[in-house]
Residue frames as a rotation matrix with the C-alpha (Angstrom) as fourth column:
MET 1
-0.330 -0.515 0.791 54.49
-0.868 0.496 -0.039 0.06
-0.372 -0.699 -0.610 -23.81
THR 2
-0.391 0.149 -0.908 54.51
-0.555 0.749 0.362 -3.53
0.734 0.646 -0.210 -25.19
ARG 3
0.700 0.695 -0.164 52.69
-0.370 0.550 0.749 -6.44
0.611 -0.464 0.642 -23.52
LEU 4
0.355 -0.639 -0.683 55.98
0.675 0.680 -0.286 -7.96
0.647 -0.359 0.672 -22.32
GLU 5
-0.661 -0.574 0.483 57.13
0.132 -0.723 -0.678 -4.63
0.739 -0.384 0.553 -20.87
ARG 6
0.030 0.774 0.632 53.80
-0.759 -0.394 0.518 -4.33
0.650 -0.495 0.576 -19.07
LEU 7
0.804 0.224 -0.551 54.12
0.076 0.880 0.469 -7.89
0.590 -0.419 0.690 -17.71
ALA 8
-0.126 -0.945 -0.303 57.70
0.674 0.142 -0.725 -7.19
0.728 -0.295 0.619 -16.59
GLU 9
-0.578 -0.019 0.816 56.53
-0.354 -0.895 -0.272 -4.04
0.735 -0.446 0.511 -14.79
ILE 10
0.496 0.835 0.236 53.75
-0.660 0.187 0.727 -5.95
0.563 -0.517 0.645 -13.00
LEU 11
0.630 -0.330 -0.703 56.09
0.451 0.892 -0.015 -8.79
0.632 -0.308 0.711 -12.02
THR 12
-0.477 -0.862 0.171 58.65
0.399 -0.386 -0.832 -6.30
0.783 -0.329 0.528 -10.66
ARG 13
-0.321 0.442 0.838 55.98
-0.680 -0.723 0.121 -4.51
0.659 -0.531 0.533 -8.61
ILE 14
0.689 0.725 0.004 54.44
-0.551 0.520 0.653 -7.69
0.471 -0.452 0.757 -7.20
LEU 15
0.789 -0.395 -0.470 57.51
0.457 0.889 0.020 -9.86
0.410 -0.231 0.882 -6.65
GLY 16
0.879 -0.390 0.275 60.09
-0.465 -0.830 0.308 -7.17
0.108 -0.398 -0.911 -5.86
GLU 17
0.098 -0.945 0.312 63.21
-0.978 -0.034 0.205 -8.48
-0.183 -0.326 -0.928 -4.16
ARG 18
0.294 0.056 0.954 62.35
-0.198 0.980 0.004 -12.12
-0.935 -0.190 0.300 -4.88
ILE 19
0.999 -0.004 0.032 63.29
0.032 0.129 -0.991 -11.59
0.000 0.992 0.129 -8.54
GLN 20
0.229 -0.973 0.036 66.89
0.376 0.123 0.918 -12.61
-0.898 -0.197 0.394 -9.18
VAL 21
-0.892 -0.435 -0.121 66.73
0.032 -0.327 0.945 -12.07
-0.450 0.839 0.305 -12.94
LEU 22
0.336 0.934 0.123 63.94
0.276 0.027 -0.961 -10.91
-0.901 0.356 -0.249 -15.21
ALA 23
-0.658 -0.708 -0.257 65.13
-0.118 -0.240 0.964 -11.14
-0.744 0.664 0.075 -18.81
GLN 24
0.604 0.789 -0.115 63.40
-0.211 0.020 -0.977 -10.53
-0.769 0.614 0.178 -22.08
ASP 25
-0.587 -0.778 -0.224 64.81
-0.501 0.132 0.855 -12.36
-0.636 0.614 -0.467 -25.08
LEU 26
-0.986 0.152 -0.067 63.33
0.018 0.501 0.865 -13.47
0.165 0.852 -0.497 -28.40
GLY 27
-0.382 0.907 0.175 59.89
-0.507 -0.365 0.781 -12.16
0.772 0.210 0.599 -27.45
GLU 28
0.433 0.507 -0.745 59.70
0.345 0.670 0.657 -14.09
0.833 -0.542 0.115 -24.16
LEU 29
0.287 -0.289 0.913 60.22
-0.809 -0.583 0.069 -13.32
0.512 -0.759 -0.401 -20.48
THR 30
0.137 -0.290 -0.947 62.29
0.408 0.888 -0.213 -15.49
0.902 -0.358 0.240 -18.17
LEU 31
0.523 0.115 0.845 61.97
-0.671 -0.556 0.491 -15.05
0.526 -0.823 -0.213 -14.43
ASP 32
-0.173 -0.648 -0.741 64.68
0.232 0.705 -0.670 -16.48
0.957 -0.288 0.028 -12.18
VAL 33
0.566 0.353 0.745 63.95
-0.643 -0.376 0.667 -16.93
0.516 -0.856 0.014 -8.49
LYS 34
-0.563 -0.755 0.337 65.82
-0.788 0.367 -0.494 -18.48
0.249 -0.543 -0.802 -5.57
ALA 35
-0.600 0.279 -0.750 64.93
0.130 0.959 0.253 -22.00
0.790 0.054 -0.611 -4.50
GLN 36
-0.812 0.280 -0.511 63.62
0.552 0.088 -0.829 -20.81
-0.187 -0.956 -0.226 -1.12
ASP 37
-0.586 0.610 -0.533 61.20
-0.431 -0.792 -0.433 -18.40
-0.687 -0.024 0.727 -2.89
TYR 38
-0.976 0.052 -0.212 60.13
-0.171 0.422 0.890 -20.84
0.135 0.905 -0.403 -5.59
LEU 39
-0.577 0.796 -0.182 56.88
0.807 0.590 0.027 -22.15
0.129 -0.131 -0.983 -4.06
ASP 40
-0.125 0.527 -0.841 55.66
0.535 -0.678 -0.504 -18.74
-0.836 -0.513 -0.197 -2.81
VAL 41
-0.628 -0.161 -0.762 56.44
-0.461 -0.711 0.531 -17.03
-0.627 0.684 0.372 -6.15
ALA 42
-0.954 0.292 -0.060 54.66
0.130 0.590 0.797 -19.79
0.269 0.753 -0.601 -8.08
ARG 43
-0.324 0.872 -0.367 51.60
0.915 0.191 -0.354 -19.41
-0.239 -0.451 -0.860 -5.88
GLN 44
-0.147 0.237 -0.960 51.56
0.087 -0.964 -0.251 -15.63
-0.985 -0.121 0.122 -6.46
LEU 45
-0.896 -0.202 -0.396 51.98
-0.364 -0.178 0.914 -16.13
-0.255 0.963 0.086 -10.21
ARG 46
-0.753 0.657 -0.043 48.86
0.546 0.660 0.516 -18.28
0.368 0.365 -0.855 -10.16
ASP 47
-0.124 0.796 -0.593 46.71
0.989 0.048 -0.142 -16.42
-0.084 -0.603 -0.793 -7.63
HIS 48
-0.552 -0.091 -0.829 47.44
0.254 -0.965 -0.062 -12.72
-0.795 -0.245 0.556 -8.13
ASP 49
0.442 0.893 0.087 44.67
0.392 -0.105 -0.914 -11.10
-0.807 0.438 -0.396 -10.21
GLU 50
0.576 -0.242 -0.781 47.05
-0.635 -0.733 -0.242 -9.10
-0.514 0.635 -0.576 -12.37
LEU 51
-0.535 -0.835 -0.129 49.10
-0.767 0.416 0.488 -12.19
-0.354 0.360 -0.863 -13.27
GLY 52
0.373 0.904 0.207 46.73
-0.742 0.425 -0.519 -15.15
-0.558 0.040 0.829 -13.35
PHE 53
-0.410 -0.541 -0.735 49.07
-0.851 0.518 0.093 -17.87
0.330 0.663 -0.672 -14.61
GLU 54
0.272 0.678 0.683 46.51
-0.868 0.480 -0.130 -20.60
-0.416 -0.557 0.719 -14.11
GLN 55
0.992 0.124 0.012 48.12
-0.103 0.869 -0.483 -23.13
-0.070 0.478 0.875 -16.43
LEU 56
0.022 -0.991 0.133 51.49
-0.569 0.097 0.816 -24.85
-0.822 -0.094 -0.562 -16.32
ILE 57
0.674 0.202 -0.710 52.35
-0.738 0.233 -0.634 -25.98
0.037 0.951 0.307 -19.84
ASP 58
0.627 -0.583 -0.517 55.63
0.210 0.765 -0.608 -27.79
0.750 0.272 0.602 -19.16
LEU 59
0.713 -0.616 0.335 58.48
-0.606 -0.301 0.736 -28.26
-0.353 -0.728 -0.588 -16.70
CYS 60
0.799 -0.530 -0.285 61.88
0.178 0.660 -0.730 -29.50
0.575 0.532 0.621 -17.79
GLY 61
0.725 -0.653 -0.217 65.17
0.293 0.007 0.956 -30.11
-0.623 -0.757 0.197 -16.10
ILE 62
0.832 -0.552 0.064 68.44
-0.178 -0.375 -0.910 -28.59
0.526 0.745 -0.410 -17.28
ASP 63
0.594 -0.773 -0.222 72.05
0.668 0.319 0.673 -29.53
-0.449 -0.548 0.706 -16.60
TYR 64
0.980 -0.192 -0.053 74.21
-0.195 -0.880 -0.432 -26.43
0.036 0.434 -0.900 -17.11
SER 65
0.451 -0.865 0.220 77.46
0.151 0.317 0.936 -28.31
-0.880 -0.389 0.274 -16.57
GLY 66
-0.461 -0.789 0.406 79.94
0.587 0.072 0.807 -26.99
-0.666 0.610 0.429 -19.12
TYR 67
0.395 0.721 0.570 77.37
0.916 -0.260 -0.306 -24.65
-0.072 0.642 -0.763 -20.64
GLY 68
0.267 -0.263 0.927 79.14
0.577 -0.727 -0.373 -21.63
0.772 0.635 -0.042 -22.15
GLY 69
-0.603 -0.554 0.574 80.89
-0.156 -0.623 -0.766 -20.43
0.782 -0.552 0.289 -19.02
GLN 70
-0.102 0.569 -0.816 79.39
0.728 0.602 0.329 -22.17
0.678 -0.560 -0.476 -16.01
GLU 71
-0.778 -0.294 -0.555 80.18
0.616 -0.530 -0.583 -19.12
-0.123 -0.796 0.593 -13.90
ALA 72
-0.839 0.506 0.200 77.26
-0.340 -0.774 0.533 -17.34
0.425 0.379 0.822 -15.54
HIS 73
0.105 0.914 -0.392 74.80
-0.109 0.402 0.909 -19.72
0.988 -0.052 0.142 -13.84
VAL 74
0.229 0.110 0.967 73.81
-0.923 -0.290 0.252 -19.92
0.308 -0.951 0.035 -10.22
GLY 75
0.020 -0.175 0.984 74.01
-0.578 0.801 0.154 -23.71
-0.816 -0.572 -0.085 -10.10
ARG 76
-0.908 -0.419 0.007 74.44
-0.264 0.584 0.767 -26.79
-0.325 0.695 -0.641 -12.26
PHE 77
-0.716 0.684 0.140 70.81
0.685 0.647 0.335 -28.00
0.139 0.336 -0.932 -12.22
ALA 78
-0.834 0.524 -0.172 67.66
-0.455 -0.830 -0.321 -26.00
-0.311 -0.190 0.931 -12.84
ALA 79
-0.403 0.813 0.420 63.98
0.813 0.529 -0.243 -26.60
-0.419 0.244 -0.874 -13.36
VAL 80
-0.958 0.106 -0.266 62.25
-0.217 -0.874 0.435 -24.45
-0.186 0.475 0.860 -15.93
SER 81
-0.318 0.930 0.184 58.45
0.665 0.357 -0.656 -24.09
-0.676 -0.086 -0.732 -15.95
HIS 82
-0.953 0.140 0.268 56.49
0.144 -0.571 0.808 -22.67
0.266 0.809 0.525 -18.85
LEU 83
-0.532 0.762 -0.369 53.38
0.514 -0.055 -0.856 -20.87
-0.673 -0.645 -0.362 -17.63
LEU 84
-0.739 0.405 0.539 50.31
0.415 -0.356 0.837 -19.54
0.531 0.842 0.095 -19.42
SER 85
-0.645 0.644 -0.412 47.76
0.104 -0.460 -0.882 -16.96
-0.757 -0.612 0.229 -18.36
ILE 86
-0.500 0.548 0.671 44.74
0.864 0.260 0.432 -17.53
0.062 0.795 -0.603 -20.58
ARG 87
0.479 0.755 -0.448 42.89
0.805 -0.581 -0.118 -14.62
-0.349 -0.304 -0.886 -19.04
ASN 88
0.506 -0.354 -0.787 45.72
-0.144 -0.934 0.328 -12.15
-0.851 -0.053 -0.523 -19.78
ASN 89
0.978 -0.146 0.148 47.16
0.190 0.338 -0.922 -13.94
0.085 0.930 0.358 -22.82
TRP 90
0.421 -0.887 0.192 50.67
-0.898 -0.437 -0.053 -13.98
0.131 -0.150 -0.980 -21.30
ARG 91
0.796 -0.340 -0.500 53.40
0.299 0.940 -0.163 -16.60
0.526 -0.019 0.850 -21.23
LEU 92
0.529 -0.663 0.531 56.25
-0.836 -0.516 0.188 -16.74
0.149 -0.543 -0.827 -18.75
ARG 93
0.341 -0.550 -0.762 59.26
0.171 0.834 -0.525 -18.96
0.924 0.049 0.378 -18.23
LEU 94
0.755 -0.073 0.651 59.99
-0.642 -0.282 0.713 -19.54
0.131 -0.957 -0.259 -14.51
ARG 95
0.319 -0.738 -0.594 63.50
0.060 0.642 -0.765 -20.85
0.946 0.209 0.249 -13.73
VAL 96
0.765 -0.150 0.627 64.91
-0.644 -0.158 0.748 -21.99
-0.013 -0.976 -0.217 -10.40
TYR 97
0.012 -0.864 -0.503 68.35
-0.488 0.434 -0.758 -23.41
0.873 0.255 -0.416 -9.69
ALA 98
0.828 0.132 -0.545 68.92
0.326 0.678 0.659 -26.20
0.457 -0.723 0.518 -7.19
GLN 99
0.774 -0.514 0.369 71.27
-0.630 -0.686 0.365 -25.04
0.065 -0.515 -0.855 -4.46
ASP 100
0.135 -0.708 0.693 73.24
-0.501 0.554 0.665 -28.30
-0.855 -0.437 -0.280 -4.21
ASP 101
0.098 -0.166 -0.981 74.91
-0.987 0.108 -0.117 -29.65
0.125 0.980 -0.153 -7.37
GLU 102
-0.877 -0.477 -0.059 75.64
-0.459 0.867 -0.193 -33.02
0.143 -0.142 -0.979 -5.70
PHE 103
-0.682 0.728 -0.071 72.05
0.712 0.639 -0.291 -33.60
-0.167 -0.249 -0.954 -4.57
PRO 104
-0.927 0.300 0.226 69.73
-0.174 -0.877 0.448 -31.21
0.333 0.375 0.865 -6.43
ILE 105
-0.492 0.796 -0.352 66.47
0.870 0.431 -0.239 -30.69
-0.038 -0.424 -0.905 -4.62
LEU 106
-0.892 0.344 0.293 63.57
-0.259 -0.921 0.291 -28.28
0.369 0.183 0.911 -5.21
HIS 107
-0.583 0.773 0.249 60.09
-0.220 0.145 -0.965 -28.01
-0.782 -0.617 0.085 -3.83
THR 108
-0.656 0.442 0.612 57.32
0.743 0.518 0.424 -29.60
-0.130 0.733 -0.668 -5.91
LEU 109
-0.874 0.461 -0.153 54.76
-0.480 -0.867 0.135 -27.37
-0.071 0.192 0.979 -7.64
ASN 110
-0.816 0.528 -0.234 52.21
0.361 0.783 0.507 -30.17
0.451 0.329 -0.830 -7.52
GLU 111
-0.368 0.704 -0.607 49.98
0.815 -0.069 -0.575 -28.42
-0.447 -0.707 -0.549 -4.97
ILE 112
-0.359 0.183 -0.915 49.77
-0.233 -0.967 -0.102 -25.36
-0.904 0.176 0.390 -7.24
TRP 113
0.108 0.331 -0.937 49.57
-0.994 0.028 -0.105 -26.95
-0.009 0.943 0.332 -10.68
PRO 114
0.347 0.083 0.934 48.77
-0.412 0.908 0.072 -30.71
-0.842 -0.410 0.350 -10.41
ALA 115
0.995 0.046 -0.091 49.68
-0.101 0.335 -0.937 -31.17
-0.012 0.941 0.338 -14.09
VAL 116
0.351 -0.936 0.017 53.34
-0.890 -0.339 -0.305 -30.77
0.291 0.092 -0.952 -13.11
SER 117
0.544 -0.093 0.834 53.48
-0.557 0.702 0.443 -34.22
-0.627 -0.706 0.330 -11.51
TRP 118
0.866 -0.176 0.468 54.49
0.421 0.762 -0.492 -36.12
-0.270 0.623 0.734 -14.65
PHE 119
0.715 -0.607 0.348 57.02
-0.033 -0.526 -0.850 -33.45
0.698 0.596 -0.396 -15.70
GLU 120
0.379 -0.573 0.726 58.72
-0.924 -0.278 0.263 -33.45
0.051 -0.771 -0.635 -12.27
ARG 121
0.667 -0.127 0.734 58.97
-0.119 0.954 0.274 -37.23
-0.735 -0.270 0.621 -12.42
GLU 122
0.872 -0.335 0.357 60.64
0.444 0.232 -0.865 -36.91
0.207 0.913 0.351 -15.82
ALA 123
0.510 -0.697 0.503 63.14
-0.518 -0.716 -0.467 -34.30
0.686 -0.022 -0.727 -14.50
PHE 124
0.447 -0.312 0.838 63.87
-0.778 0.326 0.536 -36.61
-0.441 -0.892 -0.097 -11.58
ASP 125
0.804 -0.057 0.592 64.36
0.204 0.962 -0.184 -39.64
-0.559 0.268 0.785 -13.80
PHE 126
0.745 -0.469 0.475 66.57
0.552 0.033 -0.833 -38.01
0.375 0.883 0.284 -16.41
PHE 127
0.230 -0.672 0.704 68.45
-0.155 -0.740 -0.655 -35.38
0.961 0.041 -0.274 -14.37
GLY 128
-0.278 -0.296 -0.914 68.21
0.768 0.503 -0.396 -36.63
0.577 -0.812 0.087 -10.76
ILE 129
-0.739 0.112 0.664 66.46
-0.351 -0.905 -0.238 -33.46
0.575 -0.410 0.708 -9.55
MET 130
-0.673 0.500 -0.545 64.50
0.728 0.579 -0.368 -34.32
0.131 -0.644 -0.754 -6.42
PHE 131
-0.431 0.628 0.648 61.15
-0.204 -0.767 0.608 -32.59
0.879 0.130 0.459 -5.85
GLU 132
-0.991 -0.018 -0.136 60.42
0.130 0.192 -0.973 -32.32
0.044 -0.981 -0.188 -2.13
GLY 133
-0.511 0.859 0.008 56.80
-0.397 -0.228 -0.889 -33.00
-0.762 -0.458 0.457 -1.30
HIS 134
-0.456 0.342 -0.822 56.03
-0.835 0.155 0.528 -34.74
0.308 0.927 0.214 -4.58
PRO 135
0.256 0.679 0.688 53.33
-0.891 0.442 -0.105 -37.38
-0.376 -0.586 0.718 -3.93
ASP 136
0.825 0.081 0.559 54.77
0.073 0.966 -0.248 -40.04
-0.560 0.246 0.791 -6.27
LEU 137
0.486 -0.728 -0.483 58.37
-0.864 -0.484 -0.139 -39.29
-0.132 0.485 -0.864 -7.22
ARG 138
0.211 -0.428 0.879 59.73
0.038 0.902 0.430 -42.35
-0.977 -0.058 0.207 -9.00
ARG 139
-0.802 -0.592 -0.079 61.26
-0.090 -0.012 0.996 -43.27
-0.591 0.806 -0.044 -12.31
ILE 140
0.212 0.941 -0.263 58.99
-0.381 -0.169 -0.909 -42.79
-0.900 0.293 0.323 -15.28
LEU 141
0.769 0.093 -0.632 60.88
-0.639 0.073 -0.766 -43.71
-0.025 0.993 0.115 -18.49
THR 142
-0.284 -0.861 -0.423 63.87
-0.727 0.481 -0.490 -45.74
0.625 0.169 -0.762 -17.36
ASP 143
0.174 0.314 -0.933 63.77
0.259 0.900 0.351 -49.08
0.950 -0.302 0.075 -15.57
TYR 144
0.916 0.261 0.304 63.46
-0.211 -0.329 0.920 -48.96
0.341 -0.907 -0.247 -11.78
GLY 145
0.717 -0.697 -0.030 66.85
0.502 0.485 0.716 -50.63
-0.484 -0.528 0.698 -11.43
PHE 146
0.592 -0.481 0.646 68.53
0.542 -0.356 -0.761 -48.20
0.597 0.801 0.050 -13.82
VAL 147
0.232 -0.629 -0.742 71.71
0.861 -0.222 0.457 -46.65
-0.452 -0.745 0.491 -12.40
GLY 148
-0.777 -0.598 -0.196 72.25
0.482 -0.766 0.426 -42.94
-0.405 0.236 0.883 -12.93
HIS 149
0.331 0.812 -0.480 70.42
0.235 -0.564 -0.792 -40.20
-0.914 0.149 -0.377 -14.76
PRO 150
0.089 -0.398 0.913 70.90
0.897 0.430 0.100 -40.33
-0.433 0.810 0.395 -18.56
PHE 151
0.672 0.192 0.715 70.47
0.586 -0.728 -0.355 -36.63
0.452 0.658 -0.602 -19.37
ARG 152
0.783 -0.524 -0.335 73.22
-0.006 -0.545 0.839 -35.50
-0.622 -0.655 -0.430 -17.01
LYS 153
0.785 -0.484 -0.388 76.18
-0.573 -0.326 -0.752 -34.30
0.237 0.812 -0.533 -18.99
ASP 154
-0.253 -0.918 0.305 78.56
-0.966 0.256 -0.031 -36.49
-0.050 -0.303 -0.952 -16.99
PHE 155
0.538 0.491 0.685 76.56
-0.425 0.860 -0.283 -39.68
-0.728 -0.139 0.671 -17.74
PRO 156
-0.514 -0.822 0.244 78.73
-0.201 0.392 0.898 -42.18
-0.834 0.413 -0.367 -19.65
VAL 157
-0.036 0.488 -0.872 77.76
-0.963 -0.251 -0.100 -42.21
-0.268 0.836 0.479 -23.31
SER 158
-0.528 -0.250 -0.811 78.76
-0.581 0.803 0.131 -45.85
0.619 0.541 -0.570 -23.76
GLY 159
0.597 0.802 0.023 76.69
-0.537 0.378 0.754 -47.02
0.596 -0.463 0.656 -20.76
PHE 160
0.137 -0.491 0.860 77.70
-0.949 0.184 0.256 -49.48
-0.284 -0.852 -0.441 -18.10
MET 161
-0.308 -0.205 0.929 77.23
-0.073 0.979 0.192 -52.83
-0.949 -0.009 -0.316 -19.87
GLU 162
-0.836 -0.038 -0.547 76.91
-0.545 -0.042 0.837 -54.16
-0.055 0.998 0.014 -23.38
MET 163
-0.067 0.900 0.430 73.44
-0.314 0.390 -0.865 -55.21
-0.947 -0.193 0.257 -24.47
THR 164
-0.959 -0.095 -0.267 72.51
-0.283 0.261 0.923 -57.37
-0.018 0.961 -0.277 -27.45
TYR 165
-0.102 0.990 0.097 69.07
-0.743 -0.011 -0.670 -58.17
-0.662 -0.141 0.736 -28.79
ASP 166
-0.680 -0.076 0.729 67.80
0.285 0.888 0.360 -61.32
-0.675 0.453 -0.583 -30.48
LYS 167
-0.903 0.264 0.339 65.48
0.318 -0.117 0.941 -61.45
0.288 0.957 0.022 -33.52
ILE 168
0.053 0.999 0.007 62.32
0.733 -0.044 0.679 -60.93
0.678 -0.031 -0.734 -31.51
GLY 169
0.181 -0.010 0.983 63.69
-0.162 -0.987 0.020 -58.04
0.970 -0.163 -0.181 -29.41
ARG 170
0.945 0.077 -0.317 64.68
0.287 0.265 0.920 -59.75
0.155 -0.961 0.229 -26.15
ALA 171
0.543 -0.764 0.349 67.64
-0.712 -0.639 -0.291 -58.13
0.445 -0.090 -0.891 -24.46
HIS 172
0.801 -0.425 -0.422 70.73
0.527 0.834 0.161 -60.09
0.284 -0.351 0.892 -23.42
VAL 173
0.822 -0.567 0.053 73.59
-0.504 -0.680 0.532 -58.89
-0.265 -0.464 -0.845 -21.25
């Protein structure tokens, strides 16, 4: 039995019905869970002795709009967390889909892995994914007055207004 097969077996035994999809591809495991199970599953991934995913490496937002047959996905927006268990030398990708495509909202993982704060702010800024319970959810890379979320696939490529810059880099509308 390979390490990934062993991890998949442990995840199946511990998480049971809360697993929507557990897929192995390109030497990695991806675990999909429902939004209502997200926080509890994340806590178990960190706290259970056999799993021990004590480190969150990254979280990113995804817009699946128009992605190779949208019907294959549960929703338009997802948050994907990359987890590491140093103790067990395992990596896992945890994916959760927001239930509402018009107003995507997920629970924050900040109370489990505080390092996620910056990544959730980035997913909010670029994709418009709200993280309920986040202590400081605000724009991080775009201006506070910026309209829209630039990584959404329906965001206008040409923008809303024409900008020009002078020789020293000052913007003019």
